[in-house]
Structures are given as structure tokens and as C-alpha cells.
ChimeraX commands (.cxc) that place a marker at each C-alpha (Angstrom):
marker #1 position 73.56,27.49,-46.43 radius 0.5
marker #1 position 71.94,28.88,-43.26 radius 0.5
marker #1 position 69.52,30.97,-45.37 radius 0.5
marker #1 position 68.57,27.83,-47.36 radius 0.5
marker #1 position 67.84,25.93,-44.14 radius 0.5
marker #1 position 65.64,28.79,-42.95 radius 0.5
marker #1 position 63.56,28.59,-46.15 radius 0.5
marker #1 position 63.20,24.83,-45.73 radius 0.5
marker #1 position 62.00,25.33,-42.15 radius 0.5
marker #1 position 59.47,27.93,-43.28 radius 0.5
marker #1 position 58.14,25.68,-46.04 radius 0.5
marker #1 position 57.81,22.74,-43.64 radius 0.5
marker #1 position 55.94,24.93,-41.16 radius 0.5
marker #1 position 53.48,26.03,-43.83 radius 0.5
marker #1 position 53.02,22.44,-44.95 radius 0.5
marker #1 position 52.29,21.26,-41.42 radius 0.5
marker #1 position 49.90,24.17,-40.87 radius 0.5
marker #1 position 48.04,23.35,-44.11 radius 0.5
marker #1 position 47.76,19.70,-43.08 radius 0.5
marker #1 position 46.43,20.68,-39.66 radius 0.5
marker #1 position 43.85,23.11,-41.07 radius 0.5
marker #1 position 42.63,20.67,-43.72 radius 0.5
marker #1 position 42.18,17.95,-41.10 radius 0.5
marker #1 position 39.87,20.07,-38.94 radius 0.5
marker #1 position 36.13,19.44,-39.04 radius 0.5
marker #1 position 33.99,22.50,-39.77 radius 0.5
marker #1 position 32.31,24.13,-36.81 radius 0.5
marker #1 position 28.69,23.28,-36.08 radius 0.5
marker #1 position 26.23,26.14,-35.88 radius 0.5
marker #1 position 24.22,26.82,-32.74 radius 0.5
marker #1 position 20.95,25.40,-34.13 radius 0.5
marker #1 position 19.83,21.89,-33.26 radius 0.5
marker #1 position 17.03,19.75,-34.65 radius 0.5
marker #1 position 15.49,16.76,-32.87 radius 0.5
marker #1 position 13.59,14.04,-34.72 radius 0.5
marker #1 position 11.43,11.87,-32.46 radius 0.5
marker #1 position 10.97,8.48,-34.15 radius 0.5
marker #1 position 9.17,5.33,-33.08 radius 0.5
marker #1 position 12.63,3.85,-32.38 radius 0.5
marker #1 position 14.16,6.75,-30.44 radius 0.5
marker #1 position 15.39,10.31,-30.80 radius 0.5
marker #1 position 17.91,11.69,-33.30 radius 0.5
marker #1 position 19.47,15.13,-32.85 radius 0.5
marker #1 position 21.65,16.94,-35.36 radius 0.5
marker #1 position 23.32,20.28,-36.02 radius 0.5
marker #1 position 24.32,22.21,-39.14 radius 0.5
marker #1 position 27.49,23.36,-40.91 radius 0.5
marker #1 position 26.52,26.93,-41.92 radius 0.5
marker #1 position 29.97,27.75,-43.31 radius 0.5
marker #1 position 30.00,24.65,-45.52 radius 0.5
marker #1 position 26.52,24.68,-47.09 radius 0.5
marker #1 position 24.64,27.85,-46.07 radius 0.5
marker #1 position 21.87,27.60,-48.69 radius 0.5
marker #1 position 21.23,23.94,-47.91 radius 0.5
marker #1 position 21.19,24.62,-44.16 radius 0.5
marker #1 position 18.75,27.48,-44.57 radius 0.5
marker #1 position 16.44,25.35,-46.75 radius 0.5
marker #1 position 16.39,22.28,-44.48 radius 0.5
marker #1 position 15.98,24.32,-41.31 radius 0.5
marker #1 position 13.08,26.20,-42.85 radius 0.5
marker #1 position 11.38,22.90,-43.73 radius 0.5
marker #1 position 11.89,21.75,-40.14 radius 0.5
marker #1 position 10.45,24.98,-38.69 radius 0.5
marker #1 position 7.40,24.62,-40.94 radius 0.5
marker #1 position 6.80,21.09,-39.62 radius 0.5
marker #1 position 7.38,19.47,-43.00 radius 0.5
marker #1 position 9.20,16.44,-41.59 radius 0.5
marker #1 position 6.43,15.54,-39.14 radius 0.5
marker #1 position 4.92,12.12,-40.05 radius 0.5
marker #1 position 7.66,11.63,-42.67 radius 0.5
marker #1 position 9.87,8.52,-42.46 radius 0.5
marker #1 position 13.24,6.89,-43.09 radius 0.5
marker #1 position 12.55,4.98,-46.29 radius 0.5
marker #1 position 16.04,3.50,-46.57 radius 0.5
marker #1 position 18.32,1.86,-44.02 radius 0.5
marker #1 position 21.46,0.32,-45.50 radius 0.5
marker #1 position 23.55,-0.98,-42.59 radius 0.5
marker #1 position 27.02,0.56,-42.51 radius 0.5
marker #1 position 26.10,2.99,-45.29 radius 0.5
marker #1 position 23.12,5.35,-44.86 radius 0.5
marker #1 position 19.76,5.92,-43.20 radius 0.5
marker #1 position 17.85,8.12,-45.63 radius 0.5
marker #1 position 14.92,10.41,-44.88 radius 0.5
marker #1 position 12.25,10.42,-47.59 radius 0.5
marker #1 position 11.33,13.50,-49.57 radius 0.5
marker #1 position 8.55,15.19,-47.64 radius 0.5
marker #1 position 6.45,15.30,-50.82 radius 0.5
marker #1 position 5.09,11.78,-50.86 radius 0.5
marker #1 position 6.91,10.67,-47.72 radius 0.5
marker #1 position 4.59,12.17,-45.12 radius 0.5
marker #1 position 1.46,10.51,-43.81 radius 0.5
marker #1 position -0.17,13.90,-43.21 radius 0.5
marker #1 position -0.88,16.10,-46.24 radius 0.5
marker #1 position 1.22,19.21,-46.79 radius 0.5
marker #1 position -0.53,22.56,-46.68 radius 0.5
marker #1 position 0.00,25.04,-49.51 radius 0.5
marker #1 position 2.83,26.92,-47.79 radius 0.5
marker #1 position 4.66,23.71,-46.87 radius 0.5
marker #1 position 4.33,22.32,-50.39 radius 0.5
marker #1 position 5.66,25.52,-51.94 radius 0.5
marker #1 position 8.81,25.32,-49.83 radius 0.5
marker #1 position 9.17,21.54,-50.25 radius 0.5
marker #1 position 9.10,21.83,-54.03 radius 0.5
marker #1 position 12.17,24.09,-54.03 radius 0.5
marker #1 position 15.61,22.71,-54.84 radius 0.5
marker #1 position 19.01,23.97,-53.75 radius 0.5
marker #1 position 22.25,24.34,-55.63 radius 0.5
marker #1 position 24.79,21.58,-55.00 radius 0.5
marker #1 position 27.09,22.91,-52.28 radius 0.5
marker #1 position 29.83,20.31,-52.58 radius 0.5
marker #1 position 32.79,20.57,-50.22 radius 0.5
marker #1 position 35.88,18.80,-48.91 radius 0.5
marker #1 position 34.10,17.52,-45.79 radius 0.5
marker #1 position 34.40,13.74,-45.67 radius 0.5
marker #1 position 31.42,11.40,-45.59 radius 0.5
marker #1 position 31.89,9.62,-42.26 radius 0.5
marker #1 position 29.46,8.08,-39.77 radius 0.5
marker #1 position 27.10,10.70,-38.39 radius 0.5
marker #1 position 27.47,13.13,-41.30 radius 0.5
marker #1 position 24.29,14.54,-42.91 radius 0.5
marker #1 position 24.33,14.59,-46.70 radius 0.5
marker #1 position 21.70,15.70,-49.20 radius 0.5
marker #1 position 20.03,13.27,-51.57 radius 0.5
marker #1 position 19.68,14.28,-55.21 radius 0.5
marker #1 position 19.08,13.03,-58.74 radius 0.5
marker #1 position 21.66,13.13,-61.56 radius 0.5
marker #1 position 21.33,16.90,-61.72 radius 0.5
marker #1 position 23.80,18.24,-59.11 radius 0.5
marker #1 position 21.36,21.05,-58.29 radius 0.5
marker #1 position 18.32,18.82,-57.71 radius 0.5
marker #1 position 18.52,18.37,-53.91 radius 0.5
marker #1 position 15.14,18.91,-52.25 radius 0.5
marker #1 position 14.17,17.63,-48.80 radius 0.5
marker #1 position 15.55,14.07,-48.73 radius 0.5
marker #1 position 18.84,13.56,-46.92 radius 0.5
marker #1 position 20.94,10.78,-45.47 radius 0.5
marker #1 position 22.62,10.20,-42.13 radius 0.5
marker #1 position 25.83,8.27,-42.75 radius 0.5
marker #1 position 26.08,4.93,-40.94 radius 0.5
marker #1 position 29.71,4.43,-41.95 radius 0.5
marker #1 position 32.50,5.95,-44.00 radius 0.5
marker #1 position 31.63,6.47,-47.68 radius 0.5
marker #1 position 34.57,8.17,-49.44 radius 0.5
marker #1 position 32.99,7.56,-52.87 radius 0.5
marker #1 position 30.37,10.20,-51.94 radius 0.5
marker #1 position 32.98,12.87,-51.12 radius 0.5
marker #1 position 32.61,15.93,-53.31 radius 0.5
marker #1 position 29.56,14.43,-55.05 radius 0.5
marker #1 position 26.87,15.07,-52.44 radius 0.5
marker #1 position 26.37,18.14,-50.26 radius 0.5
marker #1 position 27.35,17.68,-46.61 radius 0.5
marker #1 position 25.40,20.12,-44.43 radius 0.5
marker #1 position 25.44,18.83,-40.86 radius 0.5
marker #1 position 26.27,16.17,-38.33 radius 0.5
marker #1 position 24.57,13.95,-35.78 radius 0.5
marker #1 position 24.95,15.32,-32.24 radius 0.5
marker #1 position 22.89,12.77,-30.29 radius 0.5
marker #1 position 21.14,9.50,-31.08 radius 0.5
marker #1 position 23.77,7.11,-32.39 radius 0.5
marker #1 position 22.11,4.41,-30.27 radius 0.5
marker #1 position 18.90,5.04,-32.23 radius 0.5
marker #1 position 20.76,4.63,-35.52 radius 0.5
marker #1 position 22.15,1.32,-34.27 radius 0.5
marker #1 position 18.59,0.17,-33.53 radius 0.5
marker #1 position 17.58,1.08,-37.08 radius 0.5
marker #1 position 20.50,-0.91,-38.47 radius 0.5
marker #1 position 19.19,-4.04,-36.73 radius 0.5
marker #1 position 15.73,-3.87,-38.30 radius 0.5
marker #1 position 14.74,-6.41,-40.97 radius 0.5
marker #1 position 15.04,-5.08,-44.52 radius 0.5
marker #1 position 14.18,-5.92,-48.10 radius 0.5
marker #1 position 15.59,-4.76,-51.42 radius 0.5
marker #1 position 13.71,-2.65,-53.93 radius 0.5
marker #1 position 15.81,-1.78,-56.96 radius 0.5
marker #1 position 19.02,-0.16,-55.70 radius 0.5
marker #1 position 17.60,0.55,-52.23 radius 0.5
marker #1 position 17.73,-1.52,-49.05 radius 0.5
marker #1 position 14.56,-0.60,-47.18 radius 0.5
marker #1 position 13.17,-1.45,-43.73 radius 0.5
marker #1 position 10.17,-3.77,-43.71 radius 0.5
marker #1 position 8.59,-1.67,-40.93 radius 0.5
marker #1 position 7.92,2.05,-41.26 radius 0.5
marker #1 position 10.33,4.24,-39.30 radius 0.5
marker #1 position 8.17,7.28,-38.67 radius 0.5
marker #1 position 9.34,10.74,-37.65 radius 0.5
marker #1 position 6.59,11.34,-35.10 radius 0.5
marker #1 position 7.48,14.95,-34.34 radius 0.5
marker #1 position 10.30,17.45,-34.70 radius 0.5
marker #1 position 11.76,20.09,-32.38 radius 0.5
marker #1 position 14.28,22.83,-33.06 radius 0.5
marker #1 position 16.12,25.71,-31.43 radius 0.5
marker #1 position 18.84,28.20,-32.31 radius 0.5
marker #1 position 19.81,30.09,-35.45 radius 0.5
marker #1 position 21.02,27.88,-38.34 radius 0.5
marker #1 position 23.62,30.32,-39.68 radius 0.5
marker #1 position 25.10,31.23,-36.26 radius 0.5
marker #1 position 28.23,29.42,-35.18 radius 0.5
marker #1 position 28.20,27.36,-32.02 radius 0.5
marker #1 position 29.36,28.98,-28.79 radius 0.5
marker #1 position 30.40,25.64,-27.27 radius 0.5
marker #1 position 33.79,27.08,-26.36 radius 0.5
marker #1 position 32.19,29.93,-24.39 radius 0.5
marker #1 position 32.04,29.85,-20.55 radius 0.5
marker #1 position 28.28,30.28,-20.93 radius 0.5
marker #1 position 27.94,27.11,-23.06 radius 0.5
marker #1 position 26.51,25.03,-20.21 radius 0.5
marker #1 position 23.89,27.69,-19.44 radius 0.5
marker #1 position 22.96,27.90,-23.14 radius 0.5
marker #1 position 22.63,24.11,-23.33 radius 0.5
marker #1 position 20.28,24.13,-20.32 radius 0.5
marker #1 position 18.20,26.89,-21.91 radius 0.5
marker #1 position 17.91,24.93,-25.14 radius 0.5
marker #1 position 16.93,21.72,-23.38 radius 0.5
marker #1 position 14.35,23.65,-21.33 radius 0.5
marker #1 position 12.91,25.06,-24.58 radius 0.5
marker #1 position 12.61,21.57,-26.06 radius 0.5
marker #1 position 10.94,20.31,-22.87 radius 0.5
marker #1 position 8.41,23.16,-22.98 radius 0.5
marker #1 position 7.57,22.34,-26.60 radius 0.5
marker #1 position 7.14,18.66,-25.76 radius 0.5
marker #1 position 4.86,19.48,-22.84 radius 0.5
marker #1 position 2.79,21.82,-25.01 radius 0.5
marker #1 position 2.46,19.15,-27.70 radius 0.5
marker #1 position 1.46,16.57,-25.07 radius 0.5
marker #1 position -1.19,18.90,-23.66 radius 0.5
marker #1 position -2.69,19.39,-27.10 radius 0.5
marker #1 position -2.81,15.63,-27.68 radius 0.5
marker #1 position -4.43,15.00,-24.28 radius 0.5
marker #1 position -7.11,17.60,-25.01 radius 0.5
marker #1 position -7.69,16.10,-28.45 radius 0.5
marker #1 position -8.18,12.64,-26.97 radius 0.5
marker #1 position -10.45,14.04,-24.24 radius 0.5
marker #1 position -12.70,15.71,-26.78 radius 0.5
marker #1 position -12.74,12.55,-28.89 radius 0.5
marker #1 position -13.40,10.00,-26.16 radius 0.5
marker #1 position -15.30,11.85,-23.43 radius 0.5
marker #1 position -18.85,13.27,-23.71 radius 0.5
marker link #1:1,2 radius 0.2
marker link #1:2,3 radius 0.2
marker link #1:3,4 radius 0.2
marker link #1:4,5 radius 0.2
marker link #1:5,6 radius 0.2
marker link #1:6,7 radius 0.2
marker link #1:7,8 radius 0.2
marker link #1:8,9 radius 0.2
marker link #1:9,10 radius 0.2
marker link #1:10,11 radius 0.2
marker link #1:11,12 radius 0.2
marker link #1:12,13 radius 0.2
marker link #1:13,14 radius 0.2
marker link #1:14,15 radius 0.2
marker link #1:15,16 radius 0.2
marker link #1:16,17 radius 0.2
marker link #1:17,18 radius 0.2
marker link #1:18,19 radius 0.2
marker link #1:19,20 radius 0.2
marker link #1:20,21 radius 0.2
marker link #1:21,22 radius 0.2
marker link #1:22,23 radius 0.2
marker link #1:23,24 radius 0.2
marker link #1:24,25 radius 0.2
marker link #1:25,26 radius 0.2
marker link #1:26,27 radius 0.2
marker link #1:27,28 radius 0.2
marker link #1:28,29 radius 0.2
marker link #1:29,30 radius 0.2
marker link #1:30,31 radius 0.2
marker link #1:31,32 radius 0.2
marker link #1:32,33 radius 0.2
marker link #1:33,34 radius 0.2
marker link #1:34,35 radius 0.2
marker link #1:35,36 radius 0.2
marker link #1:36,37 radius 0.2
marker link #1:37,38 radius 0.2
marker link #1:38,39 radius 0.2
marker link #1:39,40 radius 0.2
marker link #1:40,41 radius 0.2
marker link #1:41,42 radius 0.2
marker link #1:42,43 radius 0.2
marker link #1:43,44 radius 0.2
marker link #1:44,45 radius 0.2
marker link #1:45,46 radius 0.2
marker link #1:46,47 radius 0.2
marker link #1:47,48 radius 0.2
marker link #1:48,49 radius 0.2
marker link #1:49,50 radius 0.2
marker link #1:50,51 radius 0.2
marker link #1:51,52 radius 0.2
marker link #1:52,53 radius 0.2
marker link #1:53,54 radius 0.2
marker link #1:54,55 radius 0.2
marker link #1:55,56 radius 0.2
marker link #1:56,57 radius 0.2
marker link #1:57,58 radius 0.2
marker link #1:58,59 radius 0.2
marker link #1:59,60 radius 0.2
marker link #1:60,61 radius 0.2
marker link #1:61,62 radius 0.2
marker link #1:62,63 radius 0.2
marker link #1:63,64 radius 0.2
marker link #1:64,65 radius 0.2
marker link #1:65,66 radius 0.2
marker link #1:66,67 radius 0.2
marker link #1:67,68 radius 0.2
marker link #1:68,69 radius 0.2
marker link #1:69,70 radius 0.2
marker link #1:70,71 radius 0.2
marker link #1:71,72 radius 0.2
marker link #1:72,73 radius 0.2
marker link #1:73,74 radius 0.2
marker link #1:74,75 radius 0.2
marker link #1:75,76 radius 0.2
marker link #1:76,77 radius 0.2
marker link #1:77,78 radius 0.2
marker link #1:78,79 radius 0.2
marker link #1:79,80 radius 0.2
marker link #1:80,81 radius 0.2
marker link #1:81,82 radius 0.2
marker link #1:82,83 radius 0.2
marker link #1:83,84 radius 0.2
marker link #1:84,85 radius 0.2
marker link #1:85,86 radius 0.2
marker link #1:86,87 radius 0.2
marker link #1:87,88 radius 0.2
marker link #1:88,89 radius 0.2
marker link #1:89,90 radius 0.2
marker link #1:90,91 radius 0.2
marker link #1:91,92 radius 0.2
marker link #1:92,93 radius 0.2
marker link #1:93,94 radius 0.2
marker link #1:94,95 radius 0.2
marker link #1:95,96 radius 0.2
marker link #1:96,97 radius 0.2
marker link #1:97,98 radius 0.2
marker link #1:98,99 radius 0.2
marker link #1:99,100 radius 0.2
marker link #1:100,101 radius 0.2
marker link #1:101,102 radius 0.2
marker link #1:102,103 radius 0.2
marker link #1:103,104 radius 0.2
marker link #1:104,105 radius 0.2
marker link #1:105,106 radius 0.2
marker link #1:106,107 radius 0.2
marker link #1:107,108 radius 0.2
marker link #1:108,109 radius 0.2
marker link #1:109,110 radius 0.2
marker link #1:110,111 radius 0.2
marker link #1:111,112 radius 0.2
marker link #1:112,113 radius 0.2
marker link #1:113,114 radius 0.2
marker link #1:114,115 radius 0.2
marker link #1:115,116 radius 0.2
marker link #1:116,117 radius 0.2
marker link #1:117,118 radius 0.2
marker link #1:118,119 radius 0.2
marker link #1:119,120 radius 0.2
marker link #1:120,121 radius 0.2
marker link #1:121,122 radius 0.2
marker link #1:122,123 radius 0.2
marker link #1:123,124 radius 0.2
marker link #1:124,125 radius 0.2
marker link #1:125,126 radius 0.2
marker link #1:126,127 radius 0.2
marker link #1:127,128 radius 0.2
marker link #1:128,129 radius 0.2
marker link #1:129,130 radius 0.2
marker link #1:130,131 radius 0.2
marker link #1:131,132 radius 0.2
marker link #1:132,133 radius 0.2
marker link #1:133,134 radius 0.2
marker link #1:134,135 radius 0.2
marker link #1:135,136 radius 0.2
marker link #1:136,137 radius 0.2
marker link #1:137,138 radius 0.2
marker link #1:138,139 radius 0.2
marker link #1:139,140 radius 0.2
marker link #1:140,141 radius 0.2
marker link #1:141,142 radius 0.2
marker link #1:142,143 radius 0.2
marker link #1:143,144 radius 0.2
marker link #1:144,145 radius 0.2
marker link #1:145,146 radius 0.2
marker link #1:146,147 radius 0.2
marker link #1:147,148 radius 0.2
marker link #1:148,149 radius 0.2
marker link #1:149,150 radius 0.2
marker link #1:150,151 radius 0.2
marker link #1:151,152 radius 0.2
marker link #1:152,153 radius 0.2
marker link #1:153,154 radius 0.2
marker link #1:154,155 radius 0.2
marker link #1:155,156 radius 0.2
marker link #1:156,157 radius 0.2
marker link #1:157,158 radius 0.2
marker link #1:158,159 radius 0.2
marker link #1:159,160 radius 0.2
marker link #1:160,161 radius 0.2
marker link #1:161,162 radius 0.2
marker link #1:162,163 radius 0.2
marker link #1:163,164 radius 0.2
marker link #1:164,165 radius 0.2
marker link #1:165,166 radius 0.2
marker link #1:166,167 radius 0.2
marker link #1:167,168 radius 0.2
marker link #1:168,169 radius 0.2
marker link #1:169,170 radius 0.2
marker link #1:170,171 radius 0.2
marker link #1:171,172 radius 0.2
marker link #1:172,173 radius 0.2
marker link #1:173,174 radius 0.2
marker link #1:174,175 radius 0.2
marker link #1:175,176 radius 0.2
marker link #1:176,177 radius 0.2
marker link #1:177,178 radius 0.2
marker link #1:178,179 radius 0.2
marker link #1:179,180 radius 0.2
marker link #1:180,181 radius 0.2
marker link #1:181,182 radius 0.2
marker link #1:182,183 radius 0.2
marker link #1:183,184 radius 0.2
marker link #1:184,185 radius 0.2
marker link #1:185,186 radius 0.2
marker link #1:186,187 radius 0.2
marker link #1:187,188 radius 0.2
marker link #1:188,189 radius 0.2
marker link #1:189,190 radius 0.2
marker link #1:190,191 radius 0.2
marker link #1:191,192 radius 0.2
marker link #1:192,193 radius 0.2
marker link #1:193,194 radius 0.2
marker link #1:194,195 radius 0.2
marker link #1:195,196 radius 0.2
marker link #1:196,197 radius 0.2
marker link #1:197,198 radius 0.2
marker link #1:198,199 radius 0.2
marker link #1:199,200 radius 0.2
marker link #1:200,201 radius 0.2
marker link #1:201,202 radius 0.2
marker link #1:202,203 radius 0.2
marker link #1:203,204 radius 0.2
marker link #1:204,205 radius 0.2
marker link #1:205,206 radius 0.2
marker link #1:206,207 radius 0.2
marker link #1:207,208 radius 0.2
marker link #1:208,209 radius 0.2
marker link #1:209,210 radius 0.2
marker link #1:210,211 radius 0.2
marker link #1:211,212 radius 0.2
marker link #1:212,213 radius 0.2
marker link #1:213,214 radius 0.2
marker link #1:214,215 radius 0.2
marker link #1:215,216 radius 0.2
marker link #1:216,217 radius 0.2
marker link #1:217,218 radius 0.2
marker link #1:218,219 radius 0.2
marker link #1:219,220 radius 0.2
marker link #1:220,221 radius 0.2
marker link #1:221,222 radius 0.2
marker link #1:222,223 radius 0.2
marker link #1:223,224 radius 0.2
marker link #1:224,225 radius 0.2
marker link #1:225,226 radius 0.2
marker link #1:226,227 radius 0.2
marker link #1:227,228 radius 0.2
marker link #1:228,229 radius 0.2
marker link #1:229,230 radius 0.2
marker link #1:230,231 radius 0.2
marker link #1:231,232 radius 0.2
marker link #1:232,233 radius 0.2
marker link #1:233,234 radius 0.2
marker link #1:234,235 radius 0.2
marker link #1:235,236 radius 0.2
marker link #1:236,237 radius 0.2
view
């Protein structure tokens, strides 16, 4: 009888451990991407252990500047804010190298990660391996998407910007609810390695965060200097 009780205790322990593990969110990688829009900033990180091929593809597009002048073509309050495919979505033309990368698709890396507010999920056509450069930021829970669309990251800052987008006037085109005003991604910034796990639990996390923010600030200042010089050359003799 005592031996039977021991087995029951062991089985219960394993069951509780399995429940705990399954409930844990995957760990974000150390890389961060910042989208500056005309309604505010949006920052997100990646899940390299969940969708490594997708993460590598999207981060490469970001590093190449493919999302600059692109836009959020869809804002469905409580559901998704969707970034357009960079082919056709950008105001600026793609160069040959950008277009070559943007035309690639990635295999559907479907997982058990739940579609909840703040999650980043790839857009695709009926073909499960047709994801390209369009992706959605979840504005609410969408369990019907679980296991059907590839989750690859999560919002880290900018929920207040998403709430602004949800308040914009919209119109319906086919199955899409779209903003009446263009939500432009003015510029993008990035730092870190996409396939490296976050060191947020390290004692040096605060120092790393400061270094990353300093890197972003330097890039912003450099971009501002270029724009000032461009305007000077355009407007002054």
C-alpha cells in the first residue's frame, strides 16, 4: 500500500511539473527591434528557440532597412495590427539586394505558443510555408490562430502606441479592417543577436540595457544629422 502511494506521489509530481513547464512563455532573445511610426514607437524581441528560421529572416529584413517607409495596412481593434509585405508596402523602392531577400519565404514554424496580446505572428497565404515579410502584432487573445500561424516574437515596449492605433478611424475592404490614414514606419533601429537568448537574469542586465539604449540613441542622432545635412543642401545656396 505504501509503495502504491509512493507511485501516486511520483506521478502527481510529474504531472504538476509538466503543467508548470507547459505554462511558461519561451525566453526572448537578446535582439530588439524598434519601429518608429507617425503615431509612436513600437519595440519587440524574438523567440529564437520557437521559430529560428523566421526570426533570422525577419531580423535580416530589418537590418537591410526593408521595413523603412512600410506601413501597418490593417488595424482590427482587439485582434491584430498587421504590417504590410515590404514588396508593395513601402513608399521607397527596394534595391536589388532588398528585393531578393524580401521575395524569400520561410517554412511554417508552428508551435504551442498562444496568440495573446503583444505576440508577433507571421502572415501567410493558404500554403503553410508561404510566410514572407508581413506579420501581425496581436491586439487581443486569438486562440483560433494557435498552431496555425508562426509565432516568432513579442512586443517589449509600445503598447500605448498600439492603443493609439486602435482608436484610429477604419474602413472595411474585403475581409480586412484598415485604417483610413496611413500608419507609416518612418525608420527602424535594431541591436543584439537574434538567435542569442536574453541575459535579463544576469547581474549585468542593467548595464547591457544602457549600452543598447545608447546604441539606439547614437543611430538616431546619426540619422538626424544626415537629414539636417540633406535639408541644408536642398534649401540653402
